[in-house]
C-alpha positions in Angstrom: 188.4 145.8 15.8 190.7 143.2 17.3 187.7 141.1 18.1 186.6 140.7 14.4 186.2 137.1 13.4 186.0 135.9 17.0 183.9 132.7 17.0 181.8 131.1 19.7 180.8 127.4 19.4 178.1 125.9 21.6 178.8 122.2 21.4 176.4 119.3 21.5 177.8 117.1 24.2 174.6 115.4 25.3 173.7 115.9 28.9 176.5 118.4 29.7 177.9 121.7 28.8 180.8 122.8 26.6 181.5 126.0 24.7 184.7 126.9 22.8 185.7 130.5 22.0 188.2 130.8 19.1 190.0 134.1 19.5 191.3 136.1 16.6 194.8 134.8 17.6 193.5 131.2 17.1 194.0 130.6 20.8 191.0 128.9 22.5 189.0 129.5 25.6 186.9 126.6 26.7 183.9 127.2 29.0 183.0 123.8 30.7 184.4 120.7 29.0 181.4 118.3 29.0 181.1 114.9 30.5 183.5 111.9 30.3 183.7 111.0 26.6 183.1 114.6 25.4 183.6 115.0 21.7 185.8 118.0 22.5 188.6 115.5 23.4 189.0 114.1 19.9 188.5 117.5 18.3 191.4 118.9 20.4 193.5 115.9 19.7 193.1 116.5 15.9 194.6 120.1 16.4 198.3 119.5 16.8 199.9 122.3 18.7 196.8 124.2 19.6 196.8 126.5 22.6 194.0 126.7 25.2 194.4 130.1 26.8 191.9 129.2 29.6 189.6 126.5 30.6 186.8 127.9 32.7 184.7 125.5 34.8 181.4 127.1 35.9 181.1 124.5 38.7 182.3 121.1 39.6 179.5 118.7 38.4 180.5 115.8 36.2 178.5 116.9 33.2 180.5 120.2 33.1 184.0 118.9 34.1 184.0 115.2 33.4 186.4 115.5 30.3 189.0 117.6 32.0 191.3 114.8 33.0 191.3 113.4 29.5 192.0 116.9 28.0 194.8 117.5 30.5 196.5 114.3 29.1 196.5 115.3 25.5 200.2 115.7 24.6 199.9 118.2 21.8 197.6 120.7 23.5 199.0 123.6 25.6 196.8 124.8 28.5 197.5 128.2 30.1 195.1 128.3 33.1 192.2 126.5 34.6 189.6 128.6 36.4 187.4 126.8 38.9 185.4 127.1 42.1 186.0 125.6 45.5 182.4 124.4 45.6 181.9 121.1 47.4 179.4 118.9 49.1 180.8 118.2 52.7 179.0 114.9 52.7 180.8 113.7 49.6 184.5 113.1 48.7 183.9 113.8 45.0 185.7 117.2 45.3 188.8 115.3 46.4 188.6 113.0 43.4 188.2 116.0 41.1 191.2 117.8 42.7 193.7 115.0 42.7 194.6 115.0 39.0 194.3 118.8 38.8 196.7 119.1 41.7 199.2 116.7 40.0 199.0 118.6 36.7 199.5 121.9 38.4 202.6 120.6 40.3 204.1 119.3 37.1 203.7 122.7 35.4 201.0 121.6 33.0 198.9 124.7 33.8 198.1 127.1 36.6 194.9 126.9 38.6 193.0 130.1 39.5 189.9 130.6 41.6 186.9 131.7 39.6 185.6 134.9 41.1 183.6 138.0 40.1 185.6 140.8 38.5 188.2 138.6 36.7 188.7 139.4 33.0 189.6 136.1 31.4 190.4 137.8 28.0 190.3 141.3 26.6 191.0 142.4 23.0 194.0 144.7 22.9 191.9 147.6 21.6 189.3 147.1 24.3 186.6 146.1 21.7 185.7 142.8 23.4 186.1 141.1 26.7 185.2 137.9 28.6 184.5 138.6 32.3 183.4 136.6 35.3 180.4 138.3 36.9 179.5 135.7 39.6 180.1 134.4 42.3 182.0 136.7 44.7 183.9 135.2 47.6 180.9 135.4 50.1 178.4 134.0 47.6 180.7 131.0 47.0 181.1 130.3 50.7 177.4 130.7 51.5 176.1 128.5 48.7 174.7 125.1 49.8 175.1 123.4 46.4 177.5 123.8 43.4 174.6 125.0 41.3 173.8 127.9 43.7 177.4 129.2 43.3 177.7 128.4 39.6 179.9 130.8 37.7 178.3 133.4 35.4 180.4 134.9 32.5 179.6 137.6 30.0 181.1 138.4 26.6 181.0 142.1 25.8 181.4 143.8 22.4 182.1 147.5 22.4 181.2 147.4 26.1 177.8 146.0 25.4 176.9 142.6 26.8 176.1 140.2 24.0 176.3 136.7 25.5 175.8 135.2 29.0 177.1 131.8 30.2 175.4 131.0 33.5 176.3 127.3 33.9 173.6 126.0 36.3 173.1 129.3 38.1 169.7 130.5 39.4 167.6 132.9 37.3 167.7 135.3 40.3 171.5 135.6 40.1 171.5 135.8 36.3 168.9 138.6 36.3 170.9 140.5 38.9 174.1 140.2 36.7 172.2 141.5 33.6 170.5 144.3 35.5 173.9 145.5 36.7 175.5 145.2 33.3 175.5 147.0 30.0 172.3 146.2 28.1 170.3 143.1 27.4 172.3 140.2 25.9 171.7 138.8 22.5 172.3 135.2 23.7 171.7 133.2 26.9 173.2 129.8 27.4 170.8 127.6 29.4 170.8 127.8 32.4 170.8 124.4 34.0 170.0 122.6 30.7 166.7 124.3 30.2 165.3 123.5 33.7 166.4 126.5 36.0 165.9 125.4 39.6 164.2 128.6 40.6 161.9 128.8 37.5 158.2 128.8 38.5 155.4 128.8 36.0 153.1 131.8 36.3 155.2 133.3 39.0 155.4 137.1 38.7 158.9 137.2 40.0 160.1 134.5 37.5 158.5 136.5 34.7 160.2 139.7 35.9 163.6 137.9 36.0 163.1 136.6 32.4 162.2 140.1 31.2 165.2 141.5 33.0 167.5 139.0 31.3 165.8 139.8 28.0 167.9 137.6 25.7 167.0 137.3 22.0 168.2 133.7 21.7 168.7 130.9 24.2 170.7 127.8 23.5 169.9 124.8 25.8 172.4 122.0 26.2 170.4 118.8 26.8 170.6 115.0 26.4 167.9 113.1 24.6 167.4 110.5 27.4 168.4 112.6 30.4 166.8 111.6 33.7 166.1 115.1 35.0 163.2 116.3 32.9 165.4 118.7 30.9 164.4 120.9 29.3 161.2 122.3 30.8 158.8 122.9 28.0 157.2 125.7 30.1 160.6 127.4 30.4 161.1 127.3 26.6 157.6 128.7 26.1 158.1 131.4 28.7 161.2 132.5 26.8 159.1 132.7 23.6 156.6 134.9 25.3 159.3 137.5 26.0 160.6 137.3 22.4 163.5 134.9 23.1 164.0 132.1 20.5 164.9 128.8 22.2 167.0 126.1 20.6 167.9 122.7 22.2 171.0 120.7 21.3 169.1 117.4 21.3 165.6 116.1 20.9 163.8 114.7 23.9 160.5 112.8 24.3 159.0 116.1 25.5 158.9 117.3 21.8 159.0 113.9 20.0 157.1 111.3 22.1 158.2 108.4 19.7 161.9 109.2 19.9 164.3 106.3 19.7 168.0 105.9 19.2 167.3 105.3 15.5 165.4 108.5 15.0 167.0 110.9 12.5 168.5 114.2 13.6 166.6 117.4 12.7 169.9 118.8 11.5 173.4 117.5 11.7 174.9 120.8 12.6 178.1 119.5 14.3 179.3 118.0 11.0 178.3 121.1 9.0 180.2 123.3 11.4 183.3 121.1 11.6 182.7 119.9 15.1 182.7 116.4 16.5 179.5 114.5 17.1 178.3 113.5 20.6 178.5 109.8 21.5 174.7 109.5 21.9 171.5 111.3 21.5 169.5 112.6 18.6 170.4 116.1 17.4 167.7 118.8 17.2 169.7 122.1 16.7 172.9 120.2 17.6 175.8 122.6 17.8 175.4 126.3 17.3 177.9 128.9 16.2 178.2 132.7 16.6 180.8 134.8 14.9 181.7 138.5 15.4 181.1 140.2 12.1 181.3 144.0 11.7 181.1 144.3 15.5 178.0 142.2 15.8 177.4 138.6 17.1 175.9 136.7 14.1 174.4 133.2 14.3 175.4 130.6 11.8 173.4 130.1 8.6 171.8 126.8 9.8 169.4 128.5 12.2 166.5 129.2 9.7 166.9 125.7 8.2 166.7 124.1 11.6 163.4 125.9 12.4 162.0 125.0 9.1 162.8 121.3 9.7 161.4 121.4 13.2 158.0 122.6 11.9 158.1 120.0 9.1 159.1 117.0 11.2 158.6 117.4 15.0 155.2 116.5 16.4 155.0 118.9 19.3 157.9 121.4 19.3 158.3 123.7 22.3 160.6 126.1 20.5 158.6 127.0 17.4 154.9 128.0 17.4 152.7 126.6 14.7 150.5 129.1 12.9 
């Protein structure tokens, strides 16, 4: 299989999103780059001559795209293409600020810019054993959306034509469940969405429960900042995942699980260092970073997962992700 050894790293970037796929060719695909000051910047700078085949931006919020301008300026990093949406708030000029450096980089030949739209294949193994595909939004969905979150890109990684991983950015559960229902089987891994606080998640709502069952992931990784102002993650969302058999893990601790949390609190597990990734600039790691590798045709989680759960039970006062017996 040409996909053997492919690696997916979910980074801990605090309140933001960043994933890096390392292809068997050692080229990289980056899905969201994290906020300004993302640890991805230093990590890429350490890798002289590395090639980013594609940067995929699920939508244009600062916690997902903030580091793009700094990455674009790294002199020893080659970037092939940037995929992004034309989502914008008509009452704000933020999209103009986002586009100015991107337009300049494109004109100078730094990379090409492509519109993120359903049906695009970002990458496919030469033997067809794996592919990364854009599932949402289509042109009309992008135009009709009233906020960037509503048109957030949804991507899937397939192995042997079976969906194994879903990146939904900040998309709604309704859109994610529709993508999974129209796909090829239930995914092993779900990223998020919306930092563990999906905007259309409603506790005890039958339609919400149906959507979660339709998605049916075995593992969910939530990217969250320790002191975020948005109430992320929702404990009831993590517990709802557990009820359908989905094990949730959050990148950082918040007061929702550790009421006495301070900046001097010790991390549950320092997974970024153990996995060779850069540490975030702030926050207290819980699961921290998380890595999946394609081994014998399956997506396998790193060896730190069981140790993380053991430490959660031993140290955290009221964890949402692990049930005490």
